N, C-alpha and C positions, 0 to 999 in steps of 0.2 A: 236089824238095820231097818230104817223106815224105808218102804217102798211106797211111792206116790207117782204115778204117773206125769205128773204135772211137774216135777221136780226139774230144775236146770242144773247141769253141770257146769263148774268152773274147775279148770284143772291149774294145780300148782305145783310146785317143787315140793312142799309139805303136804305130804299127805298120809302120816303117820297116824291121823284121825277121821274116823268118819262123822263128818260134820253138816248136819241140816240147819239153816237159817229160814225160820218164819218170819216174814218182812212185809211192810207194807211201800208200795211203791212212793208216797207221797211222804214218807216219815223220814224226817232229817237224821234221826237217830239208827235207822234202818241203814240208811247211806252212808253214815261214817262207820258202821260195822262193815259192810261190803267193801267200802274203802280200805279199812284194815285188814281185812284177808287178802285183797288184791294187792295192796301193798308190801304184804309181808310173804307174798306168794304161797297163801295157804290154799289148798285146793276144799272145794265144799261144795254142796248143793243148796239151793235154795228156792222159794218160792213166794211171790207177791199175792197174798190173801185177797186182797182188793182188786187184782186182774183175773180173779175166778168167778164163777157165776154158780147159783142152783147148788146139785148136789155134789158137785166137785168142790166147790169152796166149802159147803157144810163137811165133806169128807176130811178136807185139809183143817180145818177148825177144829174137827173132834180130835184129829191126829195131835195136832199143837197144845191141844187142853189136856192132851194126858200127862204133857212136861210141863206147863205153865197154865193152871185152872185161871189165873185173873184173865189170860188172854192177852197179853200186852206184849209189845214189840220193840224192837227184835228178839225174838227168844232162838238162842243157839243150843242145838241139841250135840252133844259130844258123846260119841261111840253108845247111843240110846242110853246112856247112863246117867252124865252128868248135864246141868242145864244152867246157861247164862241167860238173865234176863236184863234187858237194857243194855245200853253200849256206856260200859266205862272201860277205857282203854287199858288202863292198869288191870283191870281185872282178868280182861282179854290177853293182855300179854303175858300173864303169868300162867295162864291155864292154856294157852296156844303156842308160845314161843319158848 
């Protein structure tokens, strides 16, 4: 399980997976990803990398890079095992709903 102090928790009725979303606050694809999770009542944790600074930002970017070496956003880590990069609703729907 990814443990970072800066992760924000969003509660939802569907919590059968540990989901961590690495995102940027200014990214429209990241916003669509969060809206999808929220609209489908999915529990997840997230962090906006562009809202972090210094060592904390580096630590989170290093963690995200383990799952997505290209460092593109959004990156959704599912149960520390699977990764969805970018937001394509059909792919997210298949994996999460």
